[in-house]
TORBA-261600 format. One record per residue: residue in three letters; x, y, z of N, C-alpha, C in turn. Coordinates in pm, whole numbers, padded with zeros to 5 digits, always signed. Layout:
ALAXYZXYZXYZ ...
***
This chain:
MET+05320-12826-06170+05319-12897-06296+05250-12812-06403 LEU+05140-12747-06367+05071-12663-06462+05158-12546-06505 PHE+05230-12487-06408+05317-12375-06440+05431-12419-06531 ALA+05483-12540-06512+05592-12591-06595+05547-12603-06740 MET+05424-12644-06762+05371-12657-06897+05367-12520-06965 PHE+05323-12417-06894+05317-12283-06951+05457-12227-06974 ARG+05552-12261-06888+05688-12211-06904+05752-12260-07033 ARG+05720-12384-07070+05779-12439-07192+05723-12371-07317 HIS+05595-12339-07316+05531-12289-07437+05520-12136-07441 ILE+05507-12074-07328+05491-11929-07324+05592-11873-07224 PRO+05695-11806-07270+05795-11754-07176+05735-11656-07075 ALA+05635-11578-07115+05575-11482-07023+05487-11552-06920 GLY+05463-11679-06937+05379-11754-06845+05435-11764-06706 ASN+05561-11728-06688+05622-11733-06556+05558-11634-06460 TRP+05504-11525-06510+05443-11426-06421+05297-11398-06454 VAL+05252-11428-06577+05115-11397-06617+05015-11488-06547 LEU+05040-11617-06548+04944-11712-06490+04926-11691-06339 PRO+05032-11676-06262+05011-11650-06119+04938-11518-06093 LEU+04968-11417-06175+04902-11288-06158+04752-11300-06187 VAL+04717-11363-06297+04576-11378-06335+04502-11464-06233 SER+04563-11573-06192+04495-11660-06095+04481-11591-05959 GLY+04580-11514-05919+04570-11440-05793+04461-11335-05798 LEU+04451-11261-05908+04345-11162-05923+04207-11227-05927 THR+04198-11344-05988+04071-11416-05993+04027-11458-05853 VAL+04119-11507-05774+04086-11547-05637+04042-11426-05555 LEU+04111-11313-05571+04072-11192-05498+03933-11143-05541 ALA+03904-11149-05670+03773-11107-05719+03663-11197-05664 LEU+03686-11327-05664+03586-11420-05610+03566-11398-05460 ALA+03672-11369-05389+03660-11342-05245+03580-11214-05222 ALA+03603-11112-05302+03529-10986-05289+03380-11007-05315 VAL+03348-11085-05418+03207-11113-05448+03144-11192-05334 ALA+03215-11288-05280+03161-11368-05169+03135-11281-05047 VAL+03226-11190-05016+03206-11101-04902+03086-11011-04925 TYR+03071-10958-05045+02956-10872-05077+02824-10947-05062 VAL+02817-11066-05118+02694-11145-05112+02661-11182-04968 LEU+02759-11229-04894+02735-11269-04756+02695-11151-04669 SER+02757-11035-04690+02719-10919-04609+02580-10870-04646 SER+02543-10881-04773+02409-10841-04815+02304-10934-04755 VAL+02332-11063-04754+02239-11159-04695+02232-11139-04544 TRP+02346-11115-04481+02350-11100-04336+02271-10978-04292 ARG+02278-10869-04367+02203-10748-04334+02056-10763-04368 GLY+02019-10870-04437+01879-10888-04476+01843-10796-04590 GLY+01941-10760-04669+01920-10660-04773+01832-10710-04884 SER+01743-10623-04924+01671-10646-05048+01741-10560-05150 GLY+01737-10601-05274+01805-10526-05377+01759-10382-05385 ALA+01632-10357-05358+01580-10221-05364+01633-10139-05247 GLY+01656-10202-05135+01720-10136-05024+01631-10056-04932 GLY+01505-10040-04959+01425-09952-04877+01351-10022-04765 LEU+01281-10127-04793+01188-10184-04697+01256-10269-04590 ALA+01369-10329-04621+01436-10412-04522+01492-10327-04409 ASP+01517-10199-04437+01574-10111-04336+01468-10034-04258 SER+01341-10068-04276+01231-09998-04208+01170-10088-04103 PRO+01222-10085-03981+01169-10174-03877+01030-10132-03834 GLY+00950-10228-03793+00820-10199-03737+00708-10185-03837 LEU+00734-10205-03965+00626-10196-04063+00551-10328-04068 SER+00420-10318-04078+00341-10440-04092+00347-10485-04237 ALA+00303-10608-04261+00303-10661-04397+00212-10577-04487 GLY+00102-10530-04433+00010-10448-04511+00071-10314-04549 GLU+00147-10254-04457+00213-10126-04487+00321-10142-04593 ILE+00395-10251-04583+00497-10279-04684+00431-10300-04819 LEU+00320-10374-04819+00248-10399-04943+00197-10269-05004 ASP+00143-10180-04919+00096-10050-04967+00211-09969-05028 ARG+00326-09971-04965+00441-09897-05017+00490-09954-05149 ARG+00488-10086-05160+00531-10148-05286+00438-10111-05400 LEU+00309-10103-05373+00214-10061-05476+00238-09915-05512 ALA+00256-09832-05411+00276-09689-05435+00404-09661-05513 SER+00507-09741-05490+00633-09717-05560+00635-09780-05699 GLY+00531-09859-05731+00523-09920-05863+00594-10053-05875 GLU+00636-10110-05763+00703-10240-05766+00608-10352-05808 ILE+00481-10338-05769+00381-10441-05802+00262-10374-05868 THR+00186-10454-05941+00065-10404-06006-00053-10414-05910 VAL-00165-10353-05949-00285-10358-05865-00334-10502-05853 ALA-00325-10579-05961-00368-10720-05955-00281-10799-05857 GLU-00151-10777-05861-00062-10844-05766-00093-10799-05624 TYR-00121-10670-05609-00153-10614-05478-00276-10684-05420 GLU-00381-10696-05502-00505-10759-05454-00483-10905-05418 GLN-00403-10975-05500-00376-11116-05474-00300-11133-05342 ILE-00200-11050-05320-00121-11059-05197-00205-11017-05076 SER-00290-10916-05095-00378-10872-04986-00469-10986-04941 GLN-00524-11058-05036-00610-11171-05002-00531-11278-04928 ALA-00407-11301-04971-00324-11402-04905-00290-11359-04762 LEU-00277-11228-04742-00249-11177-04607-00374-11175-04519 GLY-00490-11192-04578-00613-11194-04501-00672-11056-04481 ARG-00632-10959-04560-00690-10825-04550-00827-10828-04617 SER-00920-10753-04560-01053-10748-04619-01047-10671-04750 HIS-01146-10692-04834-01149-10625-04964-01160-10473-04945 ALA-01237-10430-04846-01254-10286-04822-01122-10223-04778 GLU-01048-10293-04689-00918-10241-04645-00822-10228-04761 SER-00814-10335-04843-00718-10333-04953-00758-10232-05060 ALA-00889-10214-05083-00933-10117-05183-00902-09975-05136 ALA-00924-09948-05008-00895-09814-04955-00745-09787-04959 ALA-00665-09885-04922-00520-09867-04923-00468-09853-05066 ALA-00527-09929-05160-00486-09919-05299-00518-09782-05356 ALA-00635-09729-05321-00673-09596-05369-00579-09491-05312 ALA-00547-09503-05183-00457-09406-05120-00316-09416-05181 ALA-00272-09539-05206-00139-09559-05264-00135-09505-05407 ALA-00242-09531-05482-00246-09482-05621-00251-09329-05623 ALA-00321-09269-05530-00327-09122-05523-00190-09067-05487 GLY-00121-09133-05398+00015-09089-05361+00112-09106-05476 ASN+00097-09212-05555+00184-09237-05668+00158-09134-05778 GLY+00031-09096-05798-00002-08996-05899+00051-08860-05861 ALA+00046-08828-05734+00097-08699-05688+00248-08692-05702 ALA+00315-08805-05677+00461-08809-05691+00501-08797-05837 ALA+00420-08855-05926+00453-08849-06069+00432-08708-06122 ALA+00334-08637-06068+00306-08502-06116+00412-08403-06069 ALA+00475-08432-05956+00576-08339-05901+00706-08343-05973 
***
């Protein structure tokens, strides 16, 4: 019925509407496959940490600080939530900041 309406008003509607709707369905299917495969793999958008098995939460946190994903304030807040002592988190933050500075200089 929808196609009949387009046929009366737009002669090219005999092939344009099915083509556009078919391409739209294919595009939506491709997006759905991409999203589902990304979720299934446990992918993070950054792509680095989800593929590193065996890292502790503290090591991941240290890497995120070193790469600049989080600020020092966020690092300290998350460290406290993880139950890391202040001395541990301060030492790791200093080491991560030193590593980040060396990477920036290179």
